[in-house]
KETOR-752640 format. One line per 3 residues: number of its first residue (from 1); their letters; for each residue x, y, z of C-alpha. Coordinates in nm, 4 decimals, padded with zeros to 6 digits. Example, Ala and Ser with C-alpha at 12.3 -4.5 7.8 and 13.67 -1.06 7.14 Angstrom:
<vexvexs>
1	as	01.2300:-00.4500:00.7800 ~ 01.3670:-00.1060:00.7140
</vexvexs>
This chain:
<vexvexs>
1	mnd	-11.3406:-06.1189:15.8530 ~ -11.7095:-06.1435:15.8202 ~ -11.7914:-06.3710:15.5326
4	ttg	-11.7669:-06.7394:15.4551 ~ -11.4461:-06.7014:15.2537 ~ -11.2507:-06.5707:15.5518
7	qap	-11.1784:-06.2468:15.3677 ~ -11.2505:-05.8968:15.4813 ~ -11.5770:-05.7575:15.3440
10	scc	-11.5823:-05.4967:15.0703 ~ -11.8456:-05.2656:14.9359 ~ -11.9985:-05.5092:14.6915
13	ggh	-11.9193:-05.8695:14.7563 ~ -11.6852:-05.9445:15.0419 ~ -11.3762:-06.0000:14.8327
16	aas	-11.0356:-05.8732:14.9224 ~ -10.7856:-05.7523:14.6670 ~ -10.5134:-05.9991:14.5819
19	api	-10.1781:-05.9712:14.4119 ~ -10.2012:-06.0574:14.0434 ~ -10.0737:-06.3932:13.9223
22	qad	-09.8213:-06.3844:13.6405 ~ -09.8403:-06.6073:13.3326 ~ -09.5808:-06.8417:13.4849
25	grt	-09.8006:-06.8930:13.7922 ~ -09.5950:-06.6815:14.0313 ~ -09.7517:-06.3985:14.2296
28	nlm	-09.6458:-06.0533:14.1163 ~ -09.5600:-05.8849:14.4461 ~ -09.4663:-05.5611:14.2728
31	gpt	-09.8281:-05.4999:14.1840 ~ -10.0065:-05.4681:13.8529 ~ -09.8854:-05.2588:13.5637
34	ddd	-10.0972:-04.9811:13.4153 ~ -10.1795:-05.2129:13.1238 ~ -10.3271:-05.4634:13.3703
37	mas	-10.5577:-05.2134:13.5413 ~ -10.9156:-05.1154:13.4633 ~ -11.2043:-04.9518:13.6448
40	cpv	-11.5156:-05.1509:13.7314 ~ -11.8072:-05.0132:13.5277 ~ -12.0578:-05.1000:13.8022
43	meg	-11.8676:-04.9655:14.1039 ~ -11.7424:-04.6613:13.9178 ~ -11.3841:-04.5730:13.9977
46	rpv	-11.3124:-04.9016:14.1774 ~ -10.9799:-05.0323:14.0419 ~ -10.9686:-05.3803:13.8927
49	vks	-10.6626:-05.5898:13.8143 ~ -10.7543:-05.7297:13.4730 ~ -10.5565:-06.0517:13.5109
52	aae	-10.7172:-06.1261:13.8476 ~ -11.0642:-06.0522:13.7093 ~ -10.9953:-06.2789:13.4105
55	aag	-10.8796:-06.5603:13.6384 ~ -11.1929:-06.5233:13.8516 ~ -11.4304:-06.5038:13.5543
58	lvr	-11.5241:-06.1463:13.6388 ~ -11.5376:-06.0197:13.2811 ~ -11.8182:-05.9347:13.0450
61	dye	-11.8029:-05.8723:12.6718 ~ -12.0599:-05.6275:12.5432 ~ -12.0849:-05.4860:12.1908
64	gtr	-11.7263:-05.5838:12.1100 ~ -11.5701:-05.4382:12.4249 ~ -11.4447:-05.6281:12.7293
67	ywl	-11.5357:-05.5016:13.0773 ~ -11.3644:-05.6154:13.3979 ~ -11.5660:-05.6333:13.7204
70	cca	-11.4365:-05.5875:14.0736 ~ -11.6431:-05.8664:14.2324 ~ -11.9049:-06.1335:14.1725
73	gcg	-12.1771:-05.9012:14.3008 ~ -12.1254:-05.6704:14.0034 ~ -12.1886:-05.9435:13.7445
76	plf	-12.5683:-05.9685:13.7843 ~ -12.6001:-05.5900:13.7945 ~ -12.4020:-05.5530:13.4724
79	dad	-12.5918:-05.8392:13.3065 ~ -12.9305:-05.6867:13.3941 ~ -12.8574:-05.3521:13.2267
82	pqk	-12.5229:-05.3409:13.0442 ~ -12.6119:-05.0154:12.8648 ~ -12.6416:-04.8414:13.2013
85	yta	-12.2817:-04.9305:13.2841 ~ -12.1252:-04.8857:12.9405 ~ -12.2702:-04.5483:12.8412
88	a	-11.9948:-04.2911:12.8019
</vexvexs>
């Protein structure tokens, strides 16, 4: 645990994955469903739990599409050049 949050570091921001929180406030220990998963556009291929990203404010809307980010470090990168990360 190397950062100020007490969480293990990751590739882009020092966050650790957490179990998603359900609408009723309980933690879903079974893991996210396929509908609740996305891939971070900045850290290509890095899985993102949509509900966790929403709760943490790690989302960006660009040209009518919502993008979920894996960590706070990806936000400024996406904001600086969204076309780079949204090009198909």
